[in-house]
C-alpha positions as MATLAB code, in Angstrom:
seq = 'XXXXXXXXXXXXXXXXXXXXXXXXXXXXXXXXXXXXXXXXXXXXXXXXXXXXXXXXXXXXXXXXXXXXXXXXXXXXXXXXXXXXXXXXXXXXXXXXXXXXXXXXXXXXXXXXXXXXXXXXXXXXXXXXXXXXXXXXXXXXXXXXXXXXXXXXXXXXXXXXXXXXXXXXXXXXXXXXXXXXXXXXXXXXXXXXXXXXXXXXXXXXXXXXXXXXXXXXXXXXXXXXXXXXXXXXXXXXXXXXXXXXXXXXXXXXXXXXXXXXXXXXXXXXXXXXXXXXXXXXXXXXXXXXXXXXXXXXXXXXXXXXXXXXXX';
ca = [
     111.641  102.005   98.229;
     108.663  103.048   96.111;
     106.710  100.975   93.605;
     104.213  102.549   91.220;
     101.339  101.179   89.188;
      98.385  102.502   87.221;
      94.704  101.684   86.950;
      91.241  103.211   86.656;
      88.507  104.012   89.114;
      85.620  101.615   88.539;
      82.443  102.901   90.131;
      83.658  103.490   93.670;
      86.349  100.798   93.625;
      90.107  100.837   93.141;
      91.836   97.650   92.044;
      95.071   97.144   93.972;
      97.397   94.891   92.024;
      99.284   92.126   93.797;
     102.529   93.879   92.862;
     101.429   96.920   94.889;
      99.358   95.272   97.599;
     101.615   92.411   98.693;
     104.550   94.553   99.932;
     102.163   96.697  102.012;
      99.907   93.938  103.319;
      96.929   95.392  101.438;
      95.598   92.020  100.317;
      92.246   90.255  100.519;
      90.938   90.266  104.076;
      93.280   93.009  105.287;
      92.066   96.236  106.831;
      92.676   99.540  105.083;
      92.530  102.806  107.000;
      92.319  105.864  104.776;
      92.352  109.635  104.634;
      92.074  112.088  101.754;
      93.818  115.349  100.872;
      93.324  118.068   98.283;
      96.382  119.819   96.858;
      96.344  123.174   95.052;
      98.977  125.149   93.131;
      98.468  128.105   90.766;
      94.762  127.435   90.380;
      95.181  123.723   89.699;
      94.140  121.039   92.130;
      94.152  117.306   92.651;
      93.424  114.714   95.303;
      95.223  111.952   97.160;
      93.788  109.016   99.077;
      96.230  107.549  101.593;
      95.816  103.885  102.555;
      97.524  101.827  105.229;
      96.815   98.772  107.333;
      97.581  101.006  110.337;
      95.638  104.065  111.444;
      97.491  107.228  112.508;
      96.753  106.658  116.181;
      98.587  103.310  115.898;
     101.703  105.019  114.592;
     102.277  107.142  117.683;
     104.408  104.441  119.298;
     105.636  102.692  116.140;
     109.288  102.837  115.116;
     111.371  101.633  112.226;
     113.970   99.182  113.545;
     116.772   97.508  111.599;
     118.747   94.598  113.044;
     122.089   93.499  111.593;
     122.611   89.850  112.449;
     124.764   86.843  111.757;
     123.354   84.674  108.990;
     123.104   81.636  111.229;
     120.409   79.401  112.740;
     118.782   81.067  115.737;
     119.652   84.681  114.841;
     116.071   85.664  114.026;
     114.860   83.763  117.086;
     117.214   85.763  119.344;
     115.947   89.079  118.003;
     112.298   87.996  118.185;
     112.793   86.796  121.783;
     114.566   90.039  122.768;
     111.600   92.065  121.507;
     108.909   89.663  122.699;
     110.207   89.568  126.285;
     109.948   93.358  126.353;
     106.356   93.319  125.127;
     107.395   94.855  121.811;
     105.200   93.742  118.925;
     106.820   93.068  115.537;
     104.482   94.350  112.818;
     105.395   94.474  109.132;
     108.918   93.229  108.502;
     111.290   91.804  105.914;
     114.630   90.044  106.386;
     117.268   89.168  103.827;
     120.560   87.314  103.904;
     123.111   89.821  102.601;
     126.211   87.585  102.645;
     125.328   83.884  102.760;
     126.384   82.264  106.052;
     127.841   85.580  107.225;
     125.327   88.399  107.738;
     121.690   89.325  107.237;
     119.423   92.346  107.786;
     115.948   92.394  109.323;
     113.955   95.627  108.833;
     110.702   95.988  110.730;
     108.025   98.191  112.162;
     107.677   97.608  115.898;
     105.023   98.789  118.331;
     106.501  100.233  121.539;
     103.136  101.037  123.144;
     103.690   98.580  126.016;
     107.430   99.110  126.369;
     108.517  102.727  126.422;
     110.258  104.807  123.791;
     112.899  104.311  121.121;
     115.656  105.842  123.273;
     115.063  103.283  126.018;
     115.141  100.449  123.481;
     118.428  101.668  122.034;
     119.993  102.053  125.488;
     118.957   98.557  126.547;
     120.294   96.967  123.364;
     123.618   98.821  123.650;
     123.975   97.825  127.310;
     123.437   94.140  126.525;
     125.956   94.252  123.695;
     128.505   95.971  125.941;
     128.025   93.194  128.505;
     128.529   90.617  125.719;
     125.226   89.086  126.756;
     124.321   85.741  125.179;
     120.804   87.134  124.714;
     121.992   89.000  121.615;
     125.038   86.938  120.693;
     123.982   86.686  117.038;
     122.723   90.266  116.702;
     125.504   92.646  115.711;
     123.796   96.043  115.705;
     120.431   97.784  115.818;
     119.206  101.053  114.302;
     116.019  102.778  115.518;
     114.232  105.723  113.957;
     110.788  107.269  114.286;
     108.304  106.176  111.655;
     106.765  109.686  111.394;
     103.798  108.128  109.638;
     101.312  110.073  111.739;
     102.578  113.195  109.936;
     101.722  111.529  106.618;
      98.116  111.389  107.768;
      98.209  114.897  109.215;
      99.645  116.974  106.353;
      99.900  114.713  103.323;
     102.998  114.151  101.258;
     104.358  117.707  101.238;
     107.364  118.922  103.224;
     107.089  121.957  105.463;
     107.424  125.220  103.536;
     106.040  123.856  100.263;
     104.328  126.347   97.940;
     101.581  123.778   97.340;
      98.551  124.127   99.578;
      97.339  120.897  101.152;
      94.266  120.348  103.244;
      92.585  117.295  104.650;
      89.303  116.886  102.793;
      88.148  114.012  104.935;
      89.838  112.906  108.124;
      90.803  109.307  108.563;
      88.014  106.785  108.687;
      87.506  105.605  112.265;
      86.643  102.130  111.032;
      88.821  100.450  108.451;
      87.601   99.164  105.114;
      88.312   95.562  104.161;
      90.115   94.680  100.936;
      87.945   92.269   98.948;
      88.770   90.689   95.573;
      91.831   92.903   95.466;
      89.712   96.074   95.587;
      89.416   99.040   97.942;
      85.937  100.502   98.251;
      86.160  104.301   98.314;
      84.016  105.606  101.219;
      80.871  107.500  100.052;
      82.018  110.766  101.675;
      85.263  110.584   99.681;
      83.340  110.022   96.448;
      81.222  113.096   97.142;
      84.335  115.222   97.718;
      86.199  114.040   94.589;
      85.104  116.915   92.356;
      85.687  116.305   88.670;
      86.741  112.686   89.177;
      84.453  110.192   87.461;
      84.063  106.520   86.719;
      86.817  105.266   84.396;
      89.320  108.011   85.146;
      92.960  106.873   85.352;
      94.778  106.567   88.669;
      98.392  106.414   89.780;
      99.245  104.288   92.812;
     102.545  104.648   94.665;
     103.531  102.154   97.364;
     106.056  103.432   99.898;
     107.568  100.291  101.390;
     109.524  102.262  103.985;
     106.372  103.724  105.520;
     103.914  100.961  104.500;
     101.581  103.525  102.918;
      99.793  103.480   99.552;
      99.132  106.806   97.828;
      96.348  106.899   95.206;
      95.976  109.965   92.985;
      93.703  110.639   89.989;
      95.402  111.522   86.708;
      94.336  113.708   83.808;
      91.299  111.919   82.292;
      92.940  112.267   78.866;
      96.260  110.830   80.052;
      98.273  108.924   77.417;
     100.925  107.074   79.368;
     104.029  105.443   77.945;
     107.101  103.718   79.328;
     110.324  105.015   77.763;
     113.700  103.406   78.326;
     117.122  104.732   77.332;
     120.759  103.724   77.555;
     122.757  106.864   78.207;
     126.307  107.769   79.276;
     126.945  107.756   83.021;
     128.153  111.358   83.091;
     126.942  114.761   84.356;
     124.356  116.346   82.078;
     123.235  113.166   80.312;
     119.867  113.034   82.081;
     119.365  116.734   81.384;
     119.702  116.133   77.651;
     116.769  113.731   77.755;
     114.584  115.647   80.207;
     115.078  118.919   78.279;
     113.982  117.220   75.054;
     110.855  115.911   76.790;
     110.079  119.337   78.244;
     110.467  121.004   74.834;
     107.917  118.520   73.468;
     105.525  119.431   76.334;
     105.696  115.908   77.729;
     105.035  115.513   81.441;
     107.222  113.002   83.296;
     105.438  111.066   86.036;
     108.369  108.853   86.988;
     112.136  109.034   86.463;
     114.417  106.205   87.560;
     118.081  105.530   86.842;
     120.407  102.560   87.260;
     124.147  102.564   86.629;
     125.119   99.645   84.405;
     128.841  100.341   83.967;
     130.223  102.974   86.346;
     131.295  106.135   84.478;
     130.229  104.520   81.200;
     126.586  103.465   80.834;
     123.348  103.818   82.734;
     119.686  102.961   82.241;
     117.148  105.789   82.292;
     113.502  104.755   82.625;
     110.612  107.208   82.323;
     106.856  107.123   82.667;
     105.556  109.967   80.512;
     102.149  111.483   79.786;
     101.772  112.532   76.119;
      98.288  114.055   76.489;
      99.549  117.671   76.389;
     102.029  117.045   73.579;
     101.573  117.111   69.825;
     103.506  113.825   69.682;
     102.148  110.310   69.700;
     104.258  107.239   70.476;
     105.338  106.768   66.858;
     106.346  110.364   66.161;
     108.000  110.612   69.570;
     110.143  107.584   68.794;
     111.257  109.050   65.473;
     112.056  112.490   66.863;
     113.763  111.047   69.940;
     116.083  108.940   67.798;
     116.880  111.991   65.669;
     117.673  113.992   68.809;
     119.881  111.283   70.288;
     121.878  111.022   67.053;
     122.993  114.652   67.521;
     124.320  114.141   71.050;
     127.881  113.338   71.997;
     128.270  109.956   73.655;
     126.410  106.661   73.481;
     122.734  107.579   73.716;
     120.188  104.979   72.606;
     116.434  104.631   72.784;
     115.605  101.093   73.904;
     111.831  101.227   73.727;
     108.656  103.289   73.901;
     105.689  101.224   75.038;
     102.130  102.404   75.789;
     100.838  101.654   79.297;
      97.545   99.798   79.186;
      95.131  101.191   81.761;
];
């Protein structure tokens, strides 16, 4: 799951909101390892600073593990004991009761450095379950997958084969920074490499809760950001009608999210849009959007257009 937020660079500091920082552990007093990339495509370039409480060398033996358990007293204790007795360290984790008094899920990062590998962990769990061992009586199943976070530090956010060129501008800091007053201090060597980025420029921050990584990228200094929310039909082509209209108005979409409200009937479409390259402002965009929606077949409605305060 990803959470995004916006802010501005202030001197050499980045304010990390509680909404972004809490899920990743990037809070006051926490360490923040970082690296920086430059991306280029068709003569245009931008930067990304990657933050995490773990450095890439830590991730070599870290796995994503999900336990499916009974929602009963002692279930979490059984899982914690199973891992602890095998010298497996539970790092960041979150558990949730899915069906009260029936089942729950515990997702976690675990460090296998002093145990072995993920295959050995899976084999041992399966063997104990096959034996109907009381050790895992309240644990129903376990899923293990590689975190692959070291690759995030090595090549950035791009998949293999991407047309975008990415290079590491500055390799990961050997010593972590400390989050103070909710702020990350950008290392001096990063500041020197951030060409064209100046005090007060807007930033976009994206928290990836699955990988426990925060991505910080500078935006167009003239960015005019708005939240736009629609109610549209839950049918093929409905999202295209909106996105095509935005493209025709030269509006860049930074975020697109959808939620089905009534299956095959209604869905919510939420956008974060940058109006800086468009001739439209929020008021004219609202008027023209409503005119466009009135011409479409089906129940299309504009719920709101609200400027984002940076």
